[in-house]
C-alpha positions, 0 to 999 in steps of 0.5 A: 493702431492709436495715434501715440503708436502710429507716431512710434511706428512711423518715426519721422526723425529724418524730417527734422532739420538740426539748427547748429549755432555758429560764430556770432549768432549765424545760425547753419542748418546741416541741409546737404546731409538732411536733403541726401538722406531724407529728400523723399520725406520733404513733403511730410510723406510719413506721419499722422497729421493733427486736424481741426487744431485751433492754433499753433500752440495746440499742434506744438502740444500735440506733437510733444504729446504724440512723440512723448507717448511714442517713446513711452510705447518703445519703453512699455515694450521694453525687452523681455524679462525687464519691467514695463512702464505703462504709457502715460494717458494724455487726454486731448485739450489744454489743462491748467497744469499750475497756478502761481499766485492765481496766474495759470499754467497750462499744458501747452506752456510746459511742452513749449518749454520742452520743445526747447530742450535738447533732442535727446532730452525731448525723447525721454518718456513724457512722465520722466520729464514733464515734472521737471519741465513743470518746475522749471516753467514755474520758476521762470514764472516766479523770476519773471514777476520778482523782476517786472517793473524793476529798473536797473537801466542806470546799474553799471553792471546791467550797462555793462552787459548791454554794451557787450550784447550790442557788441556781439549783435553789431558783429554778428549783423556785419558778418551776416552782411558779408556772408550773404553778399557772397551767396548768389543763385549761381553757387546755390544752383551749383550746390543743387547740381552736386546734390543731385549728382551725389544723391544716393540710390535708394529703392522705396515702395509705396504701400498700404496697411490694415493693422488689426489686433489678432492674427485670426482677424488679419486672415479674416481680412486676407480671405476677404481680399481673396474673395475680391475685396478692395484693399482701401474699403477693407482698411477703412472698415477694419484698420485700428490706426489713423490710416484707415481713413486714407485707405490705409495709405503709408506713402513712400518708404525705404528699407533705411527709413526709421520704421519697425524692422519687422514691418520693413522685412515684411512690406519689401517681401511683397511684390508690386501690385500684391498683397501679403499672404500671410500677416506680418507681426509687430509690437503693434499688432498684425498687419496685411500689406499691399505694395503699389508702386517701387521706385528709385527715390527722387531728389528734392526739386530745386525750390524745395531744396534751396533754403536747406542748400542756402543754409549749408552754403551760410556755414561754408562761406563764413568759414571762407570769410573768416580764413580770408580775414585770418589771412590779411591780419598780422597774427603773432603766437607765443608759446606757453612760456611766452617765447616767440614762435616761428612765423609760418606762411600767411603771416600767422607765426603758428607752430609747424606741425610735427 
């Protein structure tokens, strides 16, 4: 399996923690949901790792490239009878993809821009979004050049916007301090206890596979296993994807993970300590699967879970702080015509629920 196919085959969609913008620049992450559903994957047990990457930017480019090609592979597979889109061949390196007045714009520049787009856009095939992203990067560079050295510090409109931004920053910093004061180690540990108590019961297996292009080759591999061949050695010799170097190791996964359905069905049909006696066919080829272990997915340990739990608590405590301040305030409401509304408990004359 090529790198792009492997990325599609073993999608780590659950490993991504989604940042949610909250009131006044406070970010909160849905850590409890992430931990409940994906704690077994916190250590990055699935997905090929980019090796020998020269820089963080190149790593980002490699990830975007892999995700984009994975999406293209799935699009190319399509439904039977539909036109198929061939996958885009993305060569290694960081070539120049545009020049603006002689200044170079590289592929990494465009990929970094794509990384900041919404997830549903990022997951589109790269040939559909690359040119648009490239154009946006060029436009941003043009604006940057035009505004370089421009001094508008004394412009009234600029001053107005600076003051507004300053107020927002100050308010956000104050709320952030108030929230931080209310999140202690005891509360985080209590949240962790709740997380462990409510952790879902998920069966998962640890497996290896050997992926080959055709059924005849897969049956040949099975024959070699039947003759006493070692699975890891045969994976290194015959498997066509990036797990070959690790003896076909796929780590732990469950039936709830976002893997190819045919592969999951084939893997969970194999008993622990045994290998499949018939190859499993997927869109990537033919798999010979060996199951090594079966277990209940364990919750993440406290130190691993702590940052996610703390972020989730920030969202909860923010709500508590704002609600407390609302109760302290005298709030008067009027209806759409400006007529008085009967005050409700807590000083807020909010209309009573009908």
